[in-house]
C-alpha positions, 0 to 999 in steps of 0.5 A: 339420712338428713336430719333437722334439729329443732331445739339446740340446747342440751338435748339437741346437742346430745341427739347430734352426738348420737347421730355422729356416733351411729353414722347413719344420719347427719344433722343438716338443718338447725333451728332454735329461737336463740339463733346464737345457740343454734349457731354455736351448736353448728360450729361445735358439731356440724359445721356444714349444717344450715341454721334457720332463723325461723321455724317457718323458714326451716319447714319451708326450705330445709331439705331433710328426711326427718326431724328431731324435736326438742323445743319447749313442750307447748310447741310440740304439737304444731312442730310435729304436725308441720314437720310430718306435713312436710313429709319428714319422719319425727322423733320428739322429746317428751312430753309429746304434747301439753294437751290431751286433745292434741295427743289424741290428734297426733296418735290418730294422724299417726295411725292413718299413715304418713311419716313415722312419729316416735317419742324419745323415751330413752330409758325404753332403749337402755340395756338395764331396762330392756333386761328388766322388761324381759325378766318381768314379762317372762313370768319366771318370777311370778306376778308383780305384787307391788312397785316402789320407785325413788327418783331424785335429781338436781333439777330445780337448781338448773331451771331458773329463768328457763321455760321449765320453770313456767307452768304454761310451757312445762305442765307438772314441773319435775314430774311432768319433765324428767319424771315422765320417763319414770312414769313411762317406765312403770307402764312399759315394764309392768304392762299394767295400766293405773286405776287411781292415784293419790298424790301430794306436790310441792313447788318449793319456791319455784313456779312449778312442782318440784317434789311429788309423792304418790301412791297408785293402784294399778291393774291386778290390784298392784300398788305402786309408790313413787317419790320424786325429789327435784331439788336434791343434791344427787341423782338417784333412780331406783326401781323395786318390783316385788314379785311372787317368787323374787324381788327385782331391784334396780340400784346403781344401774345394776339389776339385783335379784332378791330371794330368801332374804339375800340379794345377788346381781342378776345374771343374763345370757347376753354378754353385751347386756351383762357388761352394760349392767352396773354402769350408768348410761348417762354421759357414757357414749359407749354404753349409750351406743347400745341403746338410745332413741336416735339409733332406735329411730334410725332402725325404724326408718332404715330397717323397719324395726317395730317402734319401742315408743310409739305415740300411743305410749304418751297418752297414759303418761299424760293422763296419770300425770294430770291425775297426780296434779289434780290429786295434789290440788284436791287432796283426794284420790283421782280415778283414771 
């Protein structure tokens, strides 16, 4: 499969590396508003690829089967529609769009047929969350009673002077960007939709939100508490699901089973999945090979597998994030 890469920063590089490791696709066309960035990526990883100076030139002249879009969020809507109109399948980085009406348009157009559109919610593909999804949905631990999520990242320190520190291109700051993965996980893992949310947001000297603390009520009266710290000094991603018969906790990429006031690592039948638990997928090529959105996208295109992250999944994340931002401004509970 021949791919165009739109946006040649960190994620564009990662997606090309995933194509190389997978072996079923190759990047033949690159575009970035900074030509030098795109040309360096070409020289580093895909010397035979063509670098296009403008998006118009790319979409008019590139001979490709699919596109991976990692441009700023405000450009996603136009880039997705133009690429699909050219007959290209599209894998787009999150968030899928920065306006609700744009999301609804993309979802409706995708439902009407044509090239595949998928969202790069990478955590849906990681072994630790695939296992947790199966465990929570199996019913063996009873109904979910409450959820706690703690997320921290050295994010503010990296966004100065970039589009991520501009609210016109990165709506919601840390929670709208990196945090959207965790919000998507909340809905993906539980299968529950949000009913209301109360939140506080802090910009901490940046132009966008850096710290967010929220309390939400999900369907079946399940309470969810999530905290996002975007100016920490370490990366942390913990999820705690408190069920009727046990607690299921993700800490350091290991799933822990809590019963009778004791914790033990969860044992799963699949030896490949078991060996992957407890190892960070971030920056780990061999583990990333077990599950990533690029390989999942290729499975859709070549094998006809069901999508793990169809465009519909972007809408509840967008609506919830907007409610969080409104609540932070008003100081009131927002009903979804």
